[in-house]
N, CA, C and O atoms as a GROMACS GRO file, in nm:
protein
  576
    1MET      N    1  -0.510   0.637  -2.197
    1MET     CA    2  -0.476   0.672  -2.058
    1MET      C    3  -0.358   0.586  -2.005
    1MET      O    4  -0.280   0.632  -1.922
    2GLY      N    5  -0.348   0.468  -2.052
    2GLY     CA    6  -0.232   0.378  -2.021
    2GLY      C    7  -0.224   0.344  -1.872
    2GLY      O    8  -0.326   0.310  -1.811
    3CYS      N    9  -0.098   0.354  -1.810
    3CYS     CA   10  -0.086   0.308  -1.677
    3CYS      C   11  -0.153   0.393  -1.569
    3CYS      O   12  -0.156   0.353  -1.453
    4LEU      N   13  -0.208   0.511  -1.606
    4LEU     CA   14  -0.272   0.594  -1.507
    4LEU      C   15  -0.425   0.557  -1.499
    4LEU      O   16  -0.496   0.610  -1.414
    5SER      N   17  -0.474   0.464  -1.587
    5SER     CA   18  -0.612   0.436  -1.587
    5SER      C   19  -0.669   0.364  -1.452
    5SER      O   20  -0.788   0.372  -1.421
    6HIS      N   21  -0.581   0.301  -1.382
    6HIS     CA   22  -0.621   0.241  -1.259
    6HIS      C   23  -0.615   0.330  -1.139
    6HIS      O   24  -0.659   0.289  -1.032
    7TRP      N   25  -0.565   0.444  -1.148
    7TRP     CA   26  -0.566   0.540  -1.036
    7TRP      C   27  -0.705   0.604  -1.018
    7TRP      O   28  -0.775   0.636  -1.114
    8PRO      N   29  -0.744   0.624  -0.882
    8PRO     CA   30  -0.867   0.683  -0.863
    8PRO      C   31  -0.864   0.824  -0.931
    8PRO      O   32  -0.762   0.890  -0.944
    9ALA      N   33  -0.991   0.863  -0.973
    9ALA     CA   34  -1.000   0.994  -1.054
    9ALA      C   35  -0.965   1.114  -0.976
    9ALA      O   36  -0.935   1.220  -1.031
   10CYS      N   37  -0.969   1.098  -0.839
   10CYS     CA   38  -0.938   1.228  -0.761
   10CYS      C   39  -0.790   1.236  -0.741
   10CYS      O   40  -0.749   1.331  -0.674
   11VAL      N   41  -0.703   1.149  -0.788
   11VAL     CA   42  -0.561   1.164  -0.762
   11VAL      C   43  -0.494   1.251  -0.884
   11VAL      O   44  -0.503   1.218  -1.002
   12ASP      N   45  -0.429   1.360  -0.838
   12ASP     CA   46  -0.367   1.439  -0.931
   12ASP      C   47  -0.208   1.382  -0.938
   12ASP      O   48  -0.132   1.384  -0.841
   13PRO      N   49  -0.177   1.335  -1.058
   13PRO     CA   50  -0.040   1.278  -1.069
   13PRO      C   51   0.072   1.378  -1.036
   13PRO      O   52   0.172   1.340  -0.975
   14LEU      N   53   0.057   1.506  -1.074
   14LEU     CA   54   0.158   1.622  -1.051
   14LEU      C   55   0.177   1.644  -0.901
   14LEU      O   56   0.289   1.661  -0.852
   15VAL      N   57   0.069   1.644  -0.832
   15VAL     CA   58   0.077   1.651  -0.684
   15VAL      C   59   0.142   1.531  -0.621
   15VAL      O   60   0.218   1.550  -0.525
   16LEU      N   61   0.118   1.405  -0.669
   16LEU     CA   62   0.196   1.294  -0.627
   16LEU      C   63   0.338   1.296  -0.645
   16LEU      O   64   0.416   1.256  -0.558
   17TYR      N   65   0.377   1.346  -0.769
   17TYR     CA   66   0.509   1.345  -0.815
   17TYR      C   67   0.588   1.449  -0.709
   17TYR      O   68   0.694   1.418  -0.653
   18THR      N   69   0.526   1.565  -0.692
   18THR     CA   70   0.581   1.672  -0.612
   18THR      C   71   0.607   1.620  -0.473
   18THR      O   72   0.714   1.643  -0.417
   19CYS      N   73   0.514   1.554  -0.419
   19CYS     CA   74   0.514   1.512  -0.271
   19CYS      C   75   0.621   1.399  -0.269
   19CYS      O   76   0.701   1.402  -0.176
   20TRP      N   77   0.633   1.299  -0.362
   20TRP     CA   78   0.732   1.197  -0.356
   20TRP      C   79   0.866   1.255  -0.361
   20TRP      O   80   0.954   1.207  -0.289
   21MET      N   81   0.892   1.356  -0.442
   21MET     CA   82   1.021   1.418  -0.456
   21MET      C   83   1.060   1.476  -0.328
   21MET      O   84   1.181   1.482  -0.304
   22SER      N   85   0.977   1.518  -0.244
   22SER     CA   86   1.006   1.582  -0.110
   22SER      C   87   1.048   1.482  -0.010
   22SER      O   88   1.104   1.521   0.092
   23ILE      N   89   1.027   1.360  -0.031
   23ILE     CA   90   1.064   1.261   0.073
   23ILE      C   91   1.197   1.215   0.052
   23ILE      O   92   1.234   1.179  -0.060
   24PRO      N   93   1.285   1.213   0.167
   24PRO     CA   94   1.417   1.182   0.149
   24PRO      C   95   1.435   1.036   0.107
   24PRO      O   96   1.362   0.949   0.155
   25GLN      N   97   1.529   1.007   0.020
   25GLN     CA   98   1.554   0.870  -0.026
   25GLN      C   99   1.681   0.816   0.037
   25GLN      O  100   1.778   0.886   0.068
   26SER      N  101   1.670   0.683   0.054
   26SER     CA  102   1.776   0.605   0.125
   26SER      C  103   1.852   0.527   0.017
   26SER      O  104   1.795   0.496  -0.087
   27SER      N  105   1.978   0.496   0.040
   27SER     CA  106   2.048   0.414  -0.060
   27SER      C  107   2.026   0.273  -0.028
   27SER      O  108   2.070   0.191  -0.109
   28GLU      N  109   1.966   0.230   0.079
   28GLU     CA  110   1.955   0.086   0.122
   28GLU      C  111   1.836   0.029   0.049
   28GLU      O  112   1.729   0.092   0.048
   29GLN      N  113   1.851  -0.092  -0.015
   29GLN     CA  114   1.738  -0.152  -0.067
   29GLN      C  115   1.749  -0.304  -0.031
   29GLN      O  116   1.857  -0.364  -0.026
   30GLN      N  117   1.622  -0.362  -0.004
   30GLN     CA  118   1.631  -0.511   0.032
   30GLN      C  119   1.528  -0.570  -0.051
   30GLN      O  120   1.417  -0.587  -0.002
   31PRO      N  121   1.555  -0.609  -0.183
   31PRO     CA  122   1.453  -0.664  -0.269
   31PRO      C  123   1.411  -0.803  -0.228
   31PRO      O  124   1.303  -0.845  -0.270
   32ASP      N  125   1.486  -0.880  -0.149
   32ASP     CA  126   1.447  -1.015  -0.127
   32ASP      C  127   1.336  -1.037  -0.019
   32ASP      O  128   1.262  -1.135  -0.016
   33ALA      N  129   1.334  -0.938   0.065
   33ALA     CA  130   1.251  -0.949   0.183
   33ALA      C  131   1.151  -0.827   0.188
   33ALA      O  132   1.163  -0.745   0.278
   34ALA      N  133   1.057  -0.813   0.097
   34ALA     CA  134   0.972  -0.706   0.082
   34ALA      C  135   0.858  -0.704   0.176
   34ALA      O  136   0.807  -0.597   0.208
   35CYS      N  137   0.816  -0.818   0.222
   35CYS     CA  138   0.702  -0.819   0.319
   35CYS      C  139   0.706  -0.952   0.398
   35CYS      O  140   0.768  -1.053   0.366
   36GLU      N  141   0.625  -0.930   0.513
   36GLU     CA  142   0.605  -1.050   0.607
   36GLU      C  143   0.464  -1.064   0.620
   36GLU      O  144   0.390  -0.966   0.612
   37PHE      N  145   0.417  -1.187   0.640
   37PHE     CA  146   0.266  -1.214   0.637
   37PHE      C  147   0.225  -1.256   0.785
   37PHE      O  148   0.299  -1.320   0.859
   38ASP      N  149   0.105  -1.215   0.817
   38ASP     CA  150   0.037  -1.262   0.940
   38ASP      C  151  -0.113  -1.277   0.899
   38ASP      O  152  -0.178  -1.183   0.854
   39GLU      N  153  -0.160  -1.398   0.919
   39GLU     CA  154  -0.300  -1.425   0.891
   39GLU      C  155  -0.377  -1.403   1.013
   39GLU      O  156  -0.377  -1.490   1.100
   40ALA      N  157  -0.448  -1.287   1.029
   40ALA     CA  158  -0.540  -1.262   1.136
   40ALA      C  159  -0.667  -1.336   1.113
   40ALA      O  160  -0.681  -1.404   1.011
   41ALA      N  161  -0.754  -1.326   1.198
   41ALA     CA  162  -0.884  -1.410   1.202
   41ALA      C  163  -0.957  -1.389   1.070
   41ALA      O  164  -1.011  -1.486   1.018
   42HIS      N  165  -0.962  -1.278   1.015
   42HIS     CA  166  -1.047  -1.252   0.906
   42HIS      C  167  -0.983  -1.185   0.789
   42HIS      O  168  -1.051  -1.153   0.692
   43ALA      N  169  -0.839  -1.160   0.795
   43ALA     CA  170  -0.775  -1.081   0.697
   43ALA      C  171  -0.622  -1.121   0.695
   43ALA      O  172  -0.568  -1.178   0.790
   44LEU      N  173  -0.557  -1.086   0.575
   44LEU     CA  174  -0.421  -1.106   0.558
   44LEU      C  175  -0.359  -0.980   0.599
   44LEU      O  176  -0.395  -0.874   0.546
   45VAL      N  177  -0.264  -0.984   0.695
   45VAL     CA  178  -0.194  -0.858   0.736
   45VAL      C  179  -0.053  -0.866   0.678
   45VAL      O  180   0.021  -0.961   0.705
   46VAL      N  181  -0.016  -0.766   0.600
   46VAL     CA  182   0.113  -0.771   0.529
   46VAL      C  183   0.193  -0.650   0.586
   46VAL      O  184   0.154  -0.534   0.575
   47ARG      N  185   0.307  -0.687   0.647
   47ARG     CA  186   0.403  -0.586   0.688
   47ARG      C  187   0.512  -0.561   0.584
   47ARG      O  188   0.587  -0.653   0.551
   48LEU      N  189   0.521  -0.439   0.531
   48LEU     CA  190   0.617  -0.412   0.436
   48LEU      C  191   0.745  -0.409   0.515
   48LEU      O  192   0.755  -0.326   0.606
   49SER      N  193   0.847  -0.493   0.488
   49SER     CA  194   0.972  -0.483   0.568
   49SER      C  195   1.084  -0.413   0.496
   49SER      O  196   1.197  -0.460   0.498
   50VAL      N  197   1.054  -0.303   0.431
   50VAL     CA  198   1.157  -0.230   0.354
   50VAL      C  199   1.144  -0.090   0.392
   50VAL      O  200   1.036  -0.044   0.429
   51GLU      N  201   1.256  -0.019   0.384
   51GLU     CA  202   1.253   0.134   0.403
   51GLU      C  203   1.201   0.197   0.285
   51GLU      O  204   1.134   0.300   0.296
   52ARG      N  205   1.226   0.146   0.174
   52ARG     CA  206   1.189   0.208   0.036
   52ARG      C  207   1.101   0.105  -0.033
   52ARG      O  208   1.148  -0.003  -0.070
   53PHE      N  209   0.968   0.140  -0.053
   53PHE     CA  210   0.880   0.044  -0.126
   53PHE      C  211   0.881   0.101  -0.276
   53PHE      O  212   0.802   0.186  -0.316
   54ALA      N  213   0.973   0.046  -0.347
   54ALA     CA  214   0.990   0.084  -0.482
   54ALA      C  215   1.034  -0.026  -0.574
   54ALA      O  216   1.093  -0.123  -0.526
   55ASP      N  217   1.012  -0.018  -0.698
   55ASP     CA  218   1.067  -0.102  -0.807
   55ASP      C  219   1.067  -0.247  -0.768
   55ASP      O  220   0.960  -0.305  -0.752
   56ALA      N  221   1.181  -0.308  -0.750
   56ALA     CA  222   1.195  -0.452  -0.723
   56ALA      C  223   1.114  -0.500  -0.596
   56ALA      O  224   1.052  -0.606  -0.593
   57GLU      N  225   1.121  -0.420  -0.499
   57GLU     CA  226   1.054  -0.461  -0.362
   57GLU      C  227   0.899  -0.455  -0.400
   57GLU      O  228   0.826  -0.549  -0.370
   58ALA      N  229   0.852  -0.347  -0.463
   58ALA     CA  230   0.703  -0.337  -0.489
   58ALA      C  231   0.652  -0.448  -0.574
   58ALA      O  232   0.543  -0.501  -0.549
   59THR      N  233   0.731  -0.485  -0.678
   59THR     CA  234   0.692  -0.588  -0.771
   59THR      C  235   0.685  -0.726  -0.700
   59THR      O  236   0.592  -0.806  -0.713
   60ALA      N  237   0.796  -0.745  -0.622
   60ALA     CA  238   0.801  -0.885  -0.550
   60ALA      C  239   0.683  -0.890  -0.445
   60ALA      O  240   0.619  -0.993  -0.426
   61ALA      N  241   0.658  -0.780  -0.382
   61ALA     CA  242   0.556  -0.772  -0.275
   61ALA      C  243   0.416  -0.801  -0.347
   61ALA      O  244   0.339  -0.882  -0.295
   62LYS      N  245   0.386  -0.739  -0.458
   62LYS     CA  246   0.264  -0.751  -0.525
   62LYS      C  247   0.244  -0.905  -0.560
   62LYS      O  248   0.137  -0.963  -0.538
   63GLN      N  249   0.350  -0.965  -0.616
   63GLN     CA  250   0.334  -1.112  -0.653
   63GLN      C  251   0.303  -1.191  -0.526
   63GLN      O  252   0.210  -1.271  -0.519
   64ALA      N  253   0.382  -1.164  -0.431
   64ALA     CA  254   0.366  -1.246  -0.304
   64ALA      C  255   0.223  -1.230  -0.235
   64ALA      O  256   0.156  -1.324  -0.192
   65ILE      N  257   0.192  -1.112  -0.233
   65ILE     CA  258   0.055  -1.068  -0.162
   65ILE      C  259  -0.059  -1.130  -0.251
   65ILE      O  260  -0.147  -1.195  -0.194
   66THR      N  261  -0.061  -1.116  -0.377
   66THR     CA  262  -0.153  -1.170  -0.470
   66THR      C  263  -0.166  -1.314  -0.459
   66THR      O  264  -0.280  -1.362  -0.470
   67GLU      N  265  -0.054  -1.402  -0.436
   67GLU     CA  266  -0.081  -1.534  -0.413
   67GLU      C  267  -0.138  -1.574  -0.277
   67GLU      O  268  -0.211  -1.672  -0.265
   68LYS      N  269  -0.103  -1.498  -0.178
   68LYS     CA  270  -0.156  -1.520  -0.046
   68LYS      C  271  -0.306  -1.489  -0.025
   68LYS      O  272  -0.379  -1.550   0.053
   69LEU      N  273  -0.347  -1.379  -0.110
   69LEU     CA  274  -0.481  -1.314  -0.093
   69LEU      C  275  -0.591  -1.423  -0.113
   69LEU      O  276  -0.694  -1.423  -0.045
   70ARG      N  277  -0.566  -1.513  -0.208
   70ARG     CA  278  -0.672  -1.613  -0.234
   70ARG      C  279  -0.719  -1.689  -0.118
   70ARG      O  280  -0.834  -1.732  -0.113
   71THR      N  281  -0.634  -1.707  -0.024
   71THR     CA  282  -0.672  -1.785   0.100
   71THR      C  283  -0.733  -1.704   0.215
   71THR      O  284  -0.767  -1.758   0.320
   72CYS      N  285  -0.744  -1.581   0.193
   72CYS     CA  286  -0.789  -1.484   0.285
   72CYS      C  287  -0.911  -1.407   0.250
   72CYS      O  288  -0.933  -1.298   0.302
   73ARG      N  289  -0.986  -1.459   0.166
   73ARG     CA  290  -1.125  -1.401   0.125
   73ARG      C  291  -1.099  -1.261   0.073
   73ARG      O  292  -1.190  -1.177   0.079
   74TYR      N  293  -0.989  -1.232   0.026
   74TYR     CA  294  -0.960  -1.090  -0.033
   74TYR      C  295  -0.972  -0.972   0.073
   74TYR      O  296  -1.010  -0.859   0.039
   75ARG      N  297  -0.940  -1.003   0.196
   75ARG     CA  298  -0.942  -0.910   0.309
   75ARG      C  299  -0.796  -0.875   0.333
   75ARG      O  300  -0.724  -0.964   0.379
   76LEU      N  301  -0.744  -0.752   0.306
   76LEU     CA  302  -0.604  -0.720   0.318
   76LEU      C  303  -0.580  -0.591   0.396
   76LEU      O  304  -0.637  -0.485   0.372
   77VAL      N  305  -0.487  -0.610   0.493
   77VAL     CA  306  -0.440  -0.494   0.574
   77VAL      C  307  -0.289  -0.483   0.545
   77VAL      O  308  -0.219  -0.583   0.558
   78VAL      N  309  -0.240  -0.373   0.509
   78VAL     CA  310  -0.101  -0.335   0.486
   78VAL      C  311  -0.047  -0.253   0.590
   78VAL      O  312  -0.107  -0.151   0.621
   79ASP      N  313   0.069  -0.289   0.653
   79ASP     CA  314   0.138  -0.216   0.753
   79ASP      C  315   0.260  -0.151   0.682
   79ASP      O  316   0.347  -0.219   0.627
   80LEU      N  317   0.261  -0.003   0.689
   80LEU     CA  318   0.364   0.072   0.637
   80LEU      C  319   0.459   0.120   0.736
   80LEU      O  320   0.549   0.195   0.699
   81THR      N  321   0.448   0.083   0.860
   81THR     CA  322   0.531   0.126   0.971
   81THR      C  323   0.680   0.145   0.929
   81THR      O  324   0.738   0.252   0.948
   82PRO      N  325   0.741   0.033   0.869
   82PRO     CA  326   0.891   0.051   0.850
   82PRO      C  327   0.926   0.132   0.726
   82PRO      O  328   1.042   0.168   0.706
   83VAL      N  329   0.822   0.162   0.638
   83VAL     CA  330   0.847   0.229   0.519
   83VAL      C  331   0.865   0.379   0.537
   83VAL      O  332   0.779   0.450   0.590
   84ALA      N  333   0.978   0.422   0.492
   84ALA     CA  334   1.002   0.564   0.487
   84ALA      C  335   0.971   0.636   0.354
   84ALA      O  336   0.946   0.757   0.351
   85TYR      N  337   0.972   0.559   0.247
   85TYR     CA  338   0.952   0.616   0.118
   85TYR      C  339   0.877   0.517   0.022
   85TYR      O  340   0.915   0.400   0.008
   86VAL      N  341   0.773   0.568  -0.040
   86VAL     CA  342   0.696   0.498  -0.136
   86VAL      C  343   0.706   0.555  -0.274
   86VAL      O  344   0.658   0.666  -0.297
   87ALA      N  345   0.762   0.489  -0.364
   87ALA     CA  346   0.778   0.536  -0.499
   87ALA      C  347   0.657   0.523  -0.574
   87ALA      O  348   0.562   0.462  -0.523
   88SER      N  349   0.647   0.577  -0.696
   88SER     CA  350   0.535   0.571  -0.779
   88SER      C  351   0.493   0.421  -0.802
   88SER      O  352   0.374   0.388  -0.801
   89THR      N  353   0.602   0.327  -0.825
   89THR     CA  354   0.576   0.189  -0.837
   89THR      C  355   0.498   0.127  -0.718
   89THR      O  356   0.399   0.056  -0.736
   90GLY      N  357   0.545   0.157  -0.601
   90GLY     CA  358   0.484   0.126  -0.473
   90GLY      C  359   0.342   0.171  -0.467
   90GLY      O  360   0.253   0.094  -0.431
   91LEU      N  361   0.322   0.287  -0.500
   91LEU     CA  362   0.178   0.336  -0.494
   91LEU      C  363   0.095   0.271  -0.592
   91LEU      O  364  -0.023   0.249  -0.565
   92GLY      N  365   0.148   0.237  -0.706
   92GLY     CA  366   0.080   0.159  -0.806
   92GLY      C  367   0.038   0.031  -0.770
   92GLY      O  368  -0.070  -0.017  -0.804
   93VAL      N  369   0.139  -0.036  -0.690
   93VAL     CA  370   0.106  -0.168  -0.634
   93VAL      C  371  -0.007  -0.163  -0.530
   93VAL      O  372  -0.092  -0.253  -0.528
   94LEU      N  373  -0.010  -0.062  -0.445
   94LEU     CA  374  -0.111  -0.046  -0.344
   94LEU      C  375  -0.240  -0.026  -0.407
   94LEU      O  376  -0.336  -0.092  -0.367
   95VAL      N  377  -0.253   0.062  -0.507
   95VAL     CA  378  -0.374   0.082  -0.585
   95VAL      C  379  -0.420  -0.039  -0.658
   95VAL      O  380  -0.540  -0.066  -0.659
   96ALA      N  381  -0.331  -0.115  -0.718
   96ALA     CA  382  -0.358  -0.233  -0.788
   96ALA      C  383  -0.412  -0.337  -0.697
   96ALA      O  384  -0.505  -0.408  -0.735
   97LEU      N  385  -0.358  -0.351  -0.576
   97LEU     CA  386  -0.408  -0.445  -0.471
   97LEU      C  387  -0.553  -0.403  -0.432
   97LEU      O  388  -0.642  -0.488  -0.423
   98ARG      N  389  -0.575  -0.278  -0.411
   98ARG     CA  390  -0.702  -0.225  -0.378
   98ARG      C  391  -0.800  -0.272  -0.477
   98ARG      O  392  -0.900  -0.332  -0.438
   99ASP      N  393  -0.780  -0.250  -0.611
   99ASP     CA  394  -0.861  -0.283  -0.714
   99ASP      C  395  -0.890  -0.439  -0.719
   99ASP      O  396  -1.005  -0.483  -0.728
  100LEU      N  397  -0.780  -0.516  -0.713
  100LEU     CA  398  -0.795  -0.670  -0.682
  100LEU      C  399  -0.894  -0.707  -0.585
  100LEU      O  400  -0.990  -0.778  -0.617
  101VAL      N  401  -0.876  -0.664  -0.466
  101VAL     CA  402  -0.958  -0.703  -0.361
  101VAL      C  403  -1.100  -0.660  -0.370
  101VAL      O  404  -1.191  -0.731  -0.327
  102MET      N  405  -1.120  -0.535  -0.430
  102MET     CA  406  -1.257  -0.491  -0.454
  102MET      C  407  -1.324  -0.566  -0.565
  102MET      O  408  -1.447  -0.581  -0.565
  103LYS      N  409  -1.249  -0.613  -0.658
  103LYS     CA  410  -1.301  -0.699  -0.774
  103LYS      C  411  -1.362  -0.823  -0.712
  103LYS      O  412  -1.469  -0.868  -0.753
  104HIS      N  413  -1.297  -0.876  -0.618
  104HIS     CA  414  -1.354  -1.001  -0.556
  104HIS      C  415  -1.434  -0.981  -0.434
  104HIS      O  416  -1.454  -1.075  -0.356
  105GLY      N  417  -1.479  -0.864  -0.415
  105GLY     CA  418  -1.573  -0.834  -0.301
  105GLY      C  419  -1.504  -0.830  -0.161
  105GLY      O  420  -1.567  -0.853  -0.058
  106GLY      N  421  -1.377  -0.800  -0.164
  106GLY     CA  422  -1.302  -0.788  -0.042
  106GLY      C  423  -1.280  -0.635  -0.002
  106GLY      O  424  -1.353  -0.546  -0.045
  107ALA      N  425  -1.183  -0.616   0.078
  107ALA     CA  426  -1.152  -0.489   0.130
  107ALA      C  427  -1.005  -0.464   0.156
  107ALA      O  428  -0.934  -0.561   0.181
  108LEU      N  429  -0.956  -0.345   0.152
  108LEU     CA  430  -0.817  -0.310   0.175
  108LEU      C  431  -0.812  -0.197   0.269
  108LEU      O  432  -0.890  -0.102   0.260
  109SER      N  433  -0.714  -0.207   0.367
  109SER     CA  434  -0.685  -0.097   0.453
  109SER      C  435  -0.537  -0.085   0.479
  109SER      O  436  -0.466  -0.186   0.480
  110VAL      N  437  -0.490   0.034   0.499
  110VAL     CA  438  -0.342   0.058   0.514
  110VAL      C  439  -0.332   0.132   0.652
  110VAL      O  440  -0.416   0.215   0.689
  111PHE      N  441  -0.231   0.098   0.719
  111PHE     CA  442  -0.196   0.169   0.847
  111PHE      C  443  -0.049   0.190   0.868
  111PHE      O  444   0.028   0.127   0.796
  112GLY      N  445  -0.003   0.270   0.960
  112GLY     CA  446   0.132   0.284   1.000
  112GLY      C  447   0.214   0.385   0.908
  112GLY      O  448   0.336   0.390   0.917
  113ALA      N  449   0.144   0.464   0.820
  113ALA     CA  450   0.208   0.559   0.738
  113ALA      C  451   0.278   0.669   0.828
  113ALA      O  452   0.212   0.722   0.918
  114HIS      N  453   0.397   0.702   0.809
  114HIS     CA  454   0.454   0.808   0.888
  114HIS      C  455   0.378   0.948   0.842
  114HIS      O  456   0.317   0.962   0.736
  115PRO      N  457   0.393   1.046   0.943
  115PRO     CA  458   0.311   1.164   0.909
  115PRO      C  459   0.334   1.233   0.771
  115PRO      O  460   0.240   1.290   0.716
  116GLY      N  461   0.455   1.230   0.716
  116GLY     CA  462   0.476   1.297   0.588
  116GLY      C  463   0.408   1.213   0.484
  116GLY      O  464   0.345   1.268   0.394
  117MET      N  465   0.416   1.080   0.492
  117MET     CA  466   0.337   0.989   0.395
  117MET      C  467   0.199   1.007   0.414
  117MET      O  468   0.128   1.020   0.314
  118ALA      N  469   0.147   1.010   0.534
  118ALA     CA  470  -0.004   1.029   0.558
  118ALA      C  471  -0.051   1.158   0.492
  118ALA      O  472  -0.155   1.162   0.426
  119GLU      N  473   0.032   1.265   0.515
  119GLU     CA  474  -0.007   1.388   0.449
  119GLU      C  475  -0.013   1.383   0.294
  119GLU      O  476  -0.104   1.440   0.234
  120THR      N  477   0.085   1.314   0.232
  120THR     CA  478   0.083   1.296   0.091
  120THR      C  479  -0.042   1.226   0.051
  120THR      O  480  -0.109   1.267  -0.044
  121PHE      N  481  -0.077   1.114   0.124
  121PHE     CA  482  -0.206   1.037   0.096
  121PHE      C  483  -0.323   1.127   0.106
  121PHE      O  484  -0.417   1.119   0.026
  122ARG      N  485  -0.320   1.217   0.208
  122ARG     CA  486  -0.431   1.313   0.224
  122ARG      C  487  -0.452   1.409   0.111
  122ARG      O  488  -0.564   1.435   0.066
  123LEU      N  489  -0.340   1.462   0.067
  123LEU     CA  490  -0.339   1.561  -0.044
  123LEU      C  491  -0.385   1.499  -0.170
  123LEU      O  492  -0.452   1.562  -0.252
  124THR      N  493  -0.347   1.374  -0.186
  124THR     CA  494  -0.386   1.311  -0.323
  124THR      C  495  -0.522   1.224  -0.311
  124THR      O  496  -0.563   1.154  -0.404
  125HIS      N  497  -0.582   1.234  -0.194
  125HIS     CA  498  -0.706   1.160  -0.170
  125HIS      C  499  -0.678   1.010  -0.160
  125HIS      O  500  -0.774   0.933  -0.151
  126LEU      N  501  -0.552   0.962  -0.160
  126LEU     CA  502  -0.533   0.828  -0.149
  126LEU      C  503  -0.550   0.764  -0.009
  126LEU      O  504  -0.541   0.643   0.010
  127ASP      N  505  -0.574   0.857   0.088
  127ASP     CA  506  -0.610   0.811   0.224
  127ASP      C  507  -0.740   0.748   0.213
  127ASP      O  508  -0.766   0.650   0.282
  128GLU      N  509  -0.834   0.803   0.122
  128GLU     CA  510  -0.962   0.744   0.112
  128GLU      C  511  -0.960   0.624   0.036
  128GLU      O  512  -1.022   0.526   0.077
  129ALA      N  513  -0.887   0.620  -0.083
  129ALA     CA  514  -0.878   0.515  -0.173
  129ALA      C  515  -0.817   0.392  -0.108
  129ALA      O  516  -0.859   0.278  -0.131
  130LEU      N  517  -0.724   0.416  -0.033
  130LEU     CA  518  -0.650   0.300   0.038
  130LEU      C  519  -0.702   0.283   0.180
  130LEU      O  520  -0.640   0.207   0.255
  131ASN      N  521  -0.806   0.344   0.222
  131ASN     CA  522  -0.866   0.331   0.350
  131ASN      C  523  -0.761   0.338   0.464
  131ASN      O  524  -0.743   0.242   0.540
  132LEU      N  525  -0.693   0.450   0.473
  132LEU     CA  526  -0.585   0.472   0.567
  132LEU      C  527  -0.633   0.490   0.707
  132LEU      O  528  -0.720   0.571   0.739
  133ARG      N  529  -0.569   0.409   0.789
  133ARG     CA  530  -0.604   0.413   0.936
  133ARG      C  531  -0.481   0.423   1.015
  133ARG      O  532  -0.374   0.392   0.964
  134SER      N  533  -0.488   0.465   1.137
  134SER     CA  534  -0.385   0.491   1.234
  134SER      C  535  -0.321   0.372   1.289
  134SER      O  536  -0.198   0.364   1.299
  135THR      N  537  -0.406   0.274   1.326
  135THR     CA  538  -0.348   0.153   1.393
  135THR      C  539  -0.398   0.024   1.326
  135THR      O  540  -0.490   0.021   1.245
  136ARG      N  541  -0.329  -0.078   1.367
  136ARG     CA  542  -0.359  -0.217   1.315
  136ARG      C  543  -0.498  -0.244   1.345
  136ARG      O  544  -0.571  -0.285   1.255
  137ASP      N  545  -0.548  -0.224   1.478
  137ASP     CA  546  -0.682  -0.264   1.512
  137ASP      C  547  -0.791  -0.185   1.426
  137ASP      O  548  -0.893  -0.240   1.385
  138GLU      N  549  -0.761  -0.052   1.403
  138GLU     CA  550  -0.858   0.019   1.318
  138GLU      C  551  -0.864  -0.033   1.188
  138GLU      O  552  -0.974  -0.045   1.136
  139ALA      N  553  -0.745  -0.070   1.120
  139ALA     CA  554  -0.739  -0.125   0.983
  139ALA      C  555  -0.815  -0.261   0.980
  139ALA      O  556  -0.893  -0.290   0.890
  140LEU      N  557  -0.787  -0.343   1.086
  140LEU     CA  558  -0.859  -0.474   1.068
  140LEU      C  559  -1.011  -0.457   1.086
  140LEU      O  560  -1.086  -0.528   1.020
  141ALA      N  561  -1.057  -0.370   1.171
  141ALA     CA  562  -1.201  -0.341   1.185
  141ALA      C  563  -1.258  -0.291   1.046
  141ALA      O  564  -1.371  -0.319   1.004
  142ALA      N  565  -1.165  -0.213   0.979
  142ALA     CA  566  -1.211  -0.153   0.848
  142ALA      C  567  -1.242  -0.259   0.742
  142ALA      O  568  -1.327  -0.238   0.654
  143VAL      N  569  -1.174  -0.372   0.750
  143VAL     CA  570  -1.186  -0.470   0.650
  143VAL      C  571  -1.276  -0.593   0.697
  143VAL      O  572  -1.291  -0.694   0.629
  144ALA      N  573  -1.330  -0.574   0.815
  144ALA     CA  574  -1.412  -0.685   0.870
  144ALA      C  575  -1.543  -0.702   0.800
  144ALA      O  576  -1.621  -0.790   0.836
   0.00000   0.00000   0.00000
């Protein structure tokens, strides 16, 4: 099964691909500043500070988040507010982070997805797998 073995069973890769291709792509990339951190009372809040969460940005963010998670009891909240496009690499990173926090008895929640992205998450059932919420407060409550 290879790289798809970490995806939740309810996710249809063809639906994901079709939905991703329908999202407009920007030519701007900011690989050096993929995320900003805020340590809330009981969780690590990560604001993805890129318009496109893909390739170099996703890889850099995964490494930085993984290093920080150890100090936050594996409670993670991801803010997607600035993100207009999530490539398969970015989704893979989000799912891998979910698996990591769950392996350590933690929790992950995502918020701030724009309506098109939230719909893609709903169609692929990633809204459940990533514990999608509308606001930061809801996401923080979900990982408490």
